C-alpha positions in Angstrom: 87.3 98.1 104.3 85.8 100.6 106.8 88.6 103.0 107.6 86.7 105.7 109.4 84.6 105.6 112.6 82.7 108.7 113.6 81.4 109.3 117.1 78.3 111.2 118.1 80.4 114.1 119.6 82.0 114.8 116.2 85.3 113.1 117.0 86.5 110.3 114.7 89.0 107.5 114.4 91.0 106.3 111.4 91.9 102.6 111.2 94.4 102.2 108.4 96.5 99.4 109.9 99.2 99.6 110.9 98.4 103.3 111.6 95.4 103.9 114.0 94.4 107.4 114.9 91.9 107.7 117.7 89.9 110.7 119.0 90.7 113.1 116.2 88.8 116.4 116.4 89.4 119.5 114.2 91.1 122.6 115.3 91.5 126.1 113.7 94.7 127.9 114.3 95.7 125.3 116.8 92.6 125.7 119.0 90.0 122.9 119.0 86.7 124.0 117.4 83.8 124.7 119.7 80.8 123.9 117.6 77.3 125.1 118.4 75.9 122.1 116.5 77.3 119.0 114.9 75.5 117.0 112.2 76.7 113.7 110.8 75.4 112.4 107.5 76.3 108.9 106.4 76.1 107.7 102.8 77.5 104.5 101.2 81.2 105.4 101.2 81.2 108.9 102.5 80.5 110.3 106.0 80.1 114.0 106.3 80.5 115.8 109.6 79.4 119.5 109.7 80.5 121.6 112.6 78.4 124.8 112.9 80.7 127.4 114.5 79.8 130.8 116.0 81.5 132.4 113.0 81.1 129.9 110.2 81.0 126.2 109.3 83.6 123.5 109.0 82.7 120.4 107.0 84.8 117.2 106.9 84.1 114.4 104.3 85.5 111.0 105.3 85.6 108.6 102.4 86.2 104.9 102.4 87.7 104.0 99.1 88.4 100.3 98.3 92.1 100.6 99.2 92.6 103.9 101.0 90.9 106.5 103.1 90.5 110.2 102.2 89.6 113.2 104.2 88.4 116.4 102.5 87.6 119.6 104.4 85.6 122.8 103.5 85.4 125.9 105.6 82.7 128.5 104.8 81.0 131.7 106.0 84.1 132.8 108.0 84.5 136.6 108.1 88.2 136.2 109.0 90.2 133.5 107.2 92.1 131.2 109.6 95.8 130.8 109.2 95.5 127.0 109.4 93.1 124.1 109.9 94.2 120.9 111.6 91.6 118.3 110.7 93.3 115.5 112.8 94.1 117.6 115.9 94.3 115.8 119.2 94.4 112.3 117.6 96.4 109.6 119.4 98.6 107.6 116.9 99.4 104.0 117.5 100.8 101.3 115.3 103.7 103.2 113.8 107.3 103.3 114.8 108.4 106.2 112.6 106.8 109.4 111.3 107.7 112.1 108.8 107.0 115.8 109.0 105.7 116.9 105.6 105.3 120.6 106.5 106.9 123.1 108.9 103.5 123.6 110.5 104.1 124.4 114.2 100.8 122.7 115.1 102.3 119.3 114.1 105.6 119.8 115.9 104.5 118.1 119.2 103.5 115.0 117.3 106.6 114.6 115.2 109.0 115.3 118.2 107.5 112.2 120.0 108.2 110.0 117.0 111.5 108.9 115.5 111.7 110.8 112.2 113.4 108.9 109.4 113.9 109.3 105.6 112.7 106.4 103.6 111.4 105.7 100.1 107.7 105.6 101.0 105.0 107.5 99.1 104.1 110.9 100.4 100.5 110.6 99.3 98.2 111.3 102.3 96.5 108.1 103.4 98.3 105.7 101.1 99.8 102.8 102.9 103.2 101.8 101.3 103.6 98.2 100.5 107.2 97.7 101.8 107.7 100.2 104.6 107.1 100.3 108.3 106.0 103.9 108.4 102.7 105.5 107.3 102.9 108.9 105.6 100.4 111.5 106.8 100.3 114.8 104.9 99.3 117.8 106.8 97.8 120.4 104.5 
């Protein structure tokens, strides 16, 4: 299954029904990145997006495994380490009725306040769709 769709402007979508995230674009310390260049490399299961920044580089690797998507990130050549990186910043979520905050990260607060938060017995593994639950866990690391 093709979980990830990458757009030429460096934004991307995740289709892991029932959860759909559209228009995701990374941010550093809560501010959307302003790349000087974007390169997109597609391989069989992995799409790599490289954002060349004024002070470094951010790389996202979007992988389509047989049953689940994964997203890995690497930041390099930064003279000052960022406090946080939000790889799914700005994404519009559809298809879920409940969400769960997995970290006290202030950057995710606006998203979780709009969703009904509930405790359930679903897996907390990022990107894993639980078999018998109506929510989709998203871990913010």
